[in-house]
N, C-alpha and C positions, 0 to 999 in steps of 0.2 A: 122309785128312789133306791130299793134296797140292792134291786137286778144290778143298778148302776155302779154302789158300792162292791157288790160283789166281784163285777168284775174286773174292776181296776187292783180288788186287794189280789185277786186271781194272775194279772199280769205282775203286780210287785212281787208275789211268791212266787211265778215263774222265775222270774230273773234272779232270784234270793237262792233258787234250788242251784243253777246255773253257777254264781260267785260263788255257793258253799264249796265246788269239786272245783272251782279255778286254780290256774295253774301258777298268776301271777298277779296276783289280786290287787297290786300296789300299782298296775301298769292298768288298768280297765280305765275308761277312759268315761266319762257322765256325759262326754257330747255324743257317742258313741251311741249308747244307751236312749237319749232323749232323740236322737235323730231318727233310729229306729221306731220307737214307738210312735211318734210323729208322723212319719212316713208310712206306718202301719196304718194309723188313725186316719191319717189324709185320705191314702187311695181307697180305705175302707168307704170313707164320709162320702165321696164321690163317685164313687163305681156305684154304691148301693144307696145315696139319695139324693144324690144332686140329681133337679128335671131335665129329664129325656135323655139319660143315660141306658135306664131301661130299654130305648128306642134302638140304641147303638147295637145291642145287642140283640133286636129280632132277628137282622139278617141270619146271625149265628145259630139260632135256633130252626131256622128253617132250612139251613146250611146241614145242621145234624137230622133233620129229617127226609132231605133229598141222599143221605149217605146211609140211613137205614134202609131208603128203599130199595137204593142201588144195589148197596148189598145183600139184602134179600135177593133180589132176583138174581143176583152169582149164585149164591148159596144155593137157591132152590134149583137153579141150571145144572151146578155141579153135584151136588149129595140129594138131588129131588126132594120126596114127601120130608127127609130127615132133617131136611136144612130149609123146612118152612113151604115146600112146595105142596100141590097136591096129593093127598093121599090117595094110594089107590085102592081103597076100603071104606067102607062106613066108618067113620070116628067116633065112640061112642063118650069119650070122653077126652072132651078138647084140652081142657086144662093139664094134661099130661101127655100134650102133644109136643110141648117146648122142650128142644134138645139144645141146653145152652153150648156145646161146643160146636154146634156145627150152624146155629141161627144166630147167635149174640156173638162169640168171638171172632168171626171171621170180620167183623168190623176192624179187628186189630190190622188186619192186613190191607185192606183199604187205605185205613188211615196214615197205614206207615210206608204205601205208596206215594201218597198223595205228601206227608211231610219230605219226602227224598225229593219229588219234584219241584216243590215250594224252596227249598234250599237249592236246587240247581237254577233255578229263575231267579235267587237273590233277594227272593221277597223276606223270608225267615230268616236272613242273616241281618235284615236293615232293622226288623222290629227288634231284634233281639240289640244290635249295636244300641239304639236308641235308650234300653232301659238297660244296659250296662252304662251309658252315660249317667242316666239318673243315679244309678249304685254307686258310682266313682264318685261325684258330688256330693251324695249325702251323707257315705259313709267312710271319705279318703281313703277309699281300696285301689290298688294300682287296677291296671287295664287286665288283662288274663284274668283276675279272680272276678272283676265284675264283668266280664265276658261271660265266663262259664257260669255265673250265679244266675245273669239273666239267662242262659241257654235253656240250663236248666228247668225253667219255667215251661218250655218248647219241648223240650225233647227230653231224653232220659236220663239217667244219673251216671251210664257208660260213656253214652255220646257225649253228653256235655263236657265231660275232660279230655274227651278225645280231640276238640276243638282248638285247644290250648296244650296240648301234647308238648311242643319244643319248650313248654316255660316249665312244667309240672317238676324238673328235676333240679332247677334254679328256687323256686318258692321256697317260703320261710316256713319252718313248722305251724304258724298261726292261718298262715294264704291256704296251704293245704288241708288243714283243717277245714278253715270258713268253703273250704269247694264240695269237701265233703259232707259237711251239712247242709250245705243249700240241697243239695241230691237226695238225702236222707229227708228234707221238711217239703220239698214238690213229688211233684207228680209231670211223669210226659206227659205229649199230647195224643200219642198213641194209645193210651187207657185212658184219659180223660172224656172222648167223647163215648168210648163204650160204656163208662162210670154215669154218665149223663143218659145213658141209655138205660140203665136198668135203674136208675131213682127217676124213672118218669113217675108222676102222680103220686110219688111221697112229697116232695118238694116241688114248688114252681120254679121255672125254668130253671131246670140243674144244672146246665153246661154253663150258665152267665154265673151260677153261684162255683161254679168248681175251679172256672179262671179267674172269678177272685181269689178264690182262696188260692191258688197256684202262686199270684202275683204278689198277696199279699205277705205269702209265707217267706217268700226270699228275704227281705229286709229281717224280718225275724230270725231267718238261718243266722245274718250276718251278726243281728244283735248278742247272738246268743254264742255263737262261736267265738266275737269277739271279748265276750265277758269269760269265757272257761279258759282260752288261749288268748289272750291279747298277744297286739305285735309289738317287738321291740324296736321295729323301723320306723322311722318318721312317715309319720303321713305324705307329708309333700314329695318324699322321695318315691312311695305307693305312686302316689297319684302319675308318677312322671313315667313310669314305664309302659310302654305303647302296648294298643291293642292287637290282640290277633288278626289277621286279614279278614277284609268282608268276605271273601267265598273259601271256608277252611276246607269243606269238602267239595272234590271234585268229581263230577261224573262226565263222561263224554258224551252226553248227549242225554235228551229227556229220554228217552227211550232206556236207557241206560240207566238213569233214576227212578226209575218206573220199576225195572227190573230186581235194580240193587234192592231199594225199598221193600218190595214185596219179600225176597228172599230174607231178610232182616225181619220183617214181620213174619213171615213163614216160621222163624227160629221163636219170637216171642210168643205166638200162638200155642206152638207146642206145650212149652214150657209153664204156661198157665194152663193148661190142661193138664198137665203131669203134675204142677203145684198143687195146683184146687183136688186133684184125686187122693194125693198122697197126704194132705192136710187135714181135708174131711175125714179121711177113715182114721188118722191119729187121735184126732179129738173124739171119733165116737170110741175109739178103743179107750181113752182116759177115761172119758164116760162113762163105758160098760165096767173100767175100774173100782170107778166111785163111786156105782151103783152097789156093791157089796158093804159100803160105808154107811152107819145109823142116818137118818134121815135128818134133817133140821130144818125147824117151823115148818115141818108136816111138809116137805118136800124133797124128794132125793137131791145130794151133792150131784152139779155137775161144772166142770171146768168155765161153762160161762158164770154161773153164780160165784166162784171162784173170783173169779176176773174183776167181777161185779164188784162184789166187796173189798177187794185190793184197789180198785180204779175210781170207786165211789167220789172219796174225798176228792181228789185231783180234778175229774169232770165239774165237780160242782162248784170248781173254783173257775170255769169257765161260763159260768153262769145258766147252768144247768137247775131245775129244784133240786132241793134233796129227796123229793118223793118220785122221783124220776130218776135219781144219781144211779141208783142198782143197774138199772137197763140200761143207760147211757155208757157207767162205766164197763159192764162186759162189752161193751160194741170197742170200744178202746181196749180191753185189754186182748180181744180178737185182734184188731188190727196190730195189735205191738208183737206176737207171741204169733202171729198164723200172716196174717194179710191182710191190707186194706179192701181187698176186691171182695174176700169173703164178709168183711165188715159190713161193707155197704151193698153186698147180698140179706146179711141181715138186718139191717136198718131199713130196707125197702119192702122186707117181708114180716116188721111189728105188727104184732096186731092193732088197731083202732084204738087210740086209746094210752097205747101203749107210752109214747112220747107225744108231746105237745105239738105245736107246728113249729112254734119258736127251738125249742131243743131238736127238732130236725134239724134244723138249719146250723144250729150249731154245731153239733157231733157233723155234718156235713164239711163243716170247715174243720173242725179236731180231725176227722179222719181221712185228709186229703193232704197223703203224703207218704214215701215210700219208706217211714221208720220204721222199720220191722226185721226178724231176725232172718229171714229167707234174703230180702232185699239186702242185708249188711252183706252177706258171702258173695251176691252180686258186685258188691260196690269193691270191697277188696279185692278181688278178682278181676273186677275190671281194669282198676287202678294201678295194680300188683303187675298187671301184663303193658301198661301205658308206661310206669315209670319204673322198672324191676330193682335200682338201684335203692328203688324208698321204701319196698315191698315191707321190712320187717317196723317201720317208720304209722307204715298206712295200717301194718293190721296193730299193732299196738295203738292207736289213734280209733281204731271198728267200733266198739264198745260206747267210748264217750260221742262220736258221732250218732251210734243210736241214741242216746240218750238226750243228745240237744235235740237230732231232729225232732224228737217227741217233745221235748218242751217249745219249739217254736210250733208244732203245729196246734199245741195247744193255746200257745198264744193267740194264734187266728183265732181258735176257736173263740176264747176270748173276746178278742177285736168284735169281730161278730153278733157276739153277746151286744156286745156295749151298741152298737150300731143300729140292728136292727129292731 
């Protein structure tokens, strides 16, 4: 019973934290808040508890396994034993034979190529338009905003605005902010499968939970975005704006889609490798500096401990027991300051008993979003190119979008804690 109260209190406090920094509090519509909460809770209840829904995700699990095997075959062929192929020598320490860059990360290339192919075959646009229609009817938002919000669940935070590029210059400040927040509060399909691979053995059916988390974060993002920057435009006028075309990304054929998707994936693969290398090095550098300070509670100060203290009350609001809030808070801090990839790596590497199974699930949902400082730079850079005439406004909204995206993913974690 207390965990239910804890989760409901968490949802109320997170919405309050958005309302405190609202630009126009008098324009906040209670209908949107209620609709957002009901949409989140309804989707989570159906997808997590409705009989038979778990069987719907079984083909996805099988698909992930097939993609892993296919990627492993490609990596072993191209990179040899460092890509997972047979070693030309006797392996004395198998646990040290895993090379992240050449065995796990190449999955990004395969997923990127497949995503482009699915767009070319108009399968993904059809799914996106269906989810867009649901968001429009629930929140009273315009077609372009609903389309971009739905697309963010499946593609990246720079690719989704690309689908509505002609509309960006004429969007209201509130609509532009909503597009930015949904980008920060969700993750792309290109990394979703990768994160599911990392979390295998840590939580059951990781791909199912990551997909559900990204789905229910979209209404949370629209709720928080509305509270922070309400739209002065009439909801009926917003809904009247048309949807973008059904095939916003055009390829010259299936092979062109695969080729361009692979090249896009290559850029993402290189970015992940570079960012991981630098961010891990910077964390280690900070910890070396903190090592010279006096110990606290018999242990040296580290960045992870500092982040744990700062974020512990916040993650407690999502339903994490207070005894585990330091560990969970450190993960949330790492995700916000660094990125969710490192946070998921740390979650997967936690020792037995550090977090309960329920807490691991809640943190899986709370970490499922691009709301971190590095991604903020990518978002501002991408949108600035797509709408150069609004670059100043995009930069000014950046930190607010990061704050809103973090609140939205925490709401998702609280909703998961209420349902699971």
